N, C-alpha and C positions, 0 to 999 in steps of 0.2 A: 882140540884142535884139529884143523879140516883135513883131511888128508889127502894131499895131489900129485899126483907124479908128474916129470919133468915138460912130458907133451903138453899135460891141461895148462903146464904153467907156459909154455913159448906159445902154445894157442890163445891164452885171453891177452899175455901180450900183444901180438901182433893184432888181435881182436880188437882192442881196449887203443892200442896205438893208431888203428888203422880210422876207427870213430871217431878221433882228438883230431886228426886230420882231414877228412872230410867238416868235422863244426868248424872252423878255422879256416879251413874254401869256403865253404858257404858263408861262413858269418861278412869275408872279406869281398866277393863277388857279389853277395847282398849287397851292399854299404854301394858299389860301383856301378851297380844298375839304377838304381836310386836316381844317381844324380841325374839330369839332365839338364841340354840348355840348349838353349835354341842357338840353331846356327843363322840366324835371320838379320846383315849385315851390317843392322844398326845399330846392334847391341856389338859387333868385334872392332876393337881398338885395337893401336898402335905406335907404341912407348917412343918417343923420338930419340930417348937417353936410353934407355938398356937396351933395347932394339926386341923387347918382349910383347908379346903378342897373347893380347885377353877378351875375355865378357866382361860388361860390365852391363847391363840392363836398367839400373836403375838410374845412372844420370843421360842428361842430351847434347849439353854439349860442352861441360868439363869431365875430366875422371881423376881419376889419381889411380893409376901406375899402384899393383900388389905388391914388384918387387922391389923398384928404387921410390918406393912413394911419392913422385914426380906429377906434378900435372899435367894433363894432355887435351887438349883444345880438337873435337869435332870437326876433319878436313873431307871437303868434299868429296866425291867423289871421283870427277872429272881433271882438280886439282895432280890425285896421287894420278894417274891414267897418263897426264898431258907430260913429254916431250919436253926437258929443258931443251930452252932457244928456242922453243915452235912458238 
């Protein structure tokens, strides 16, 4: 059996806990940096049922909301910015 005093056991416990925390942190941090989305305005959609704003670069005219699964039609920008009654 390996003889180890209490200070060495505490050191190994803290050391391996810190290594584990760094590995978990780097795993989750690395995964978030790989996802890049285009912020081009033509890919940004707004659901009129659940008010969710989402990005969909695969569709041009009709897109499906990932939250409520309803279909949304692309609206021209001047229709959005036009004031009601004008």
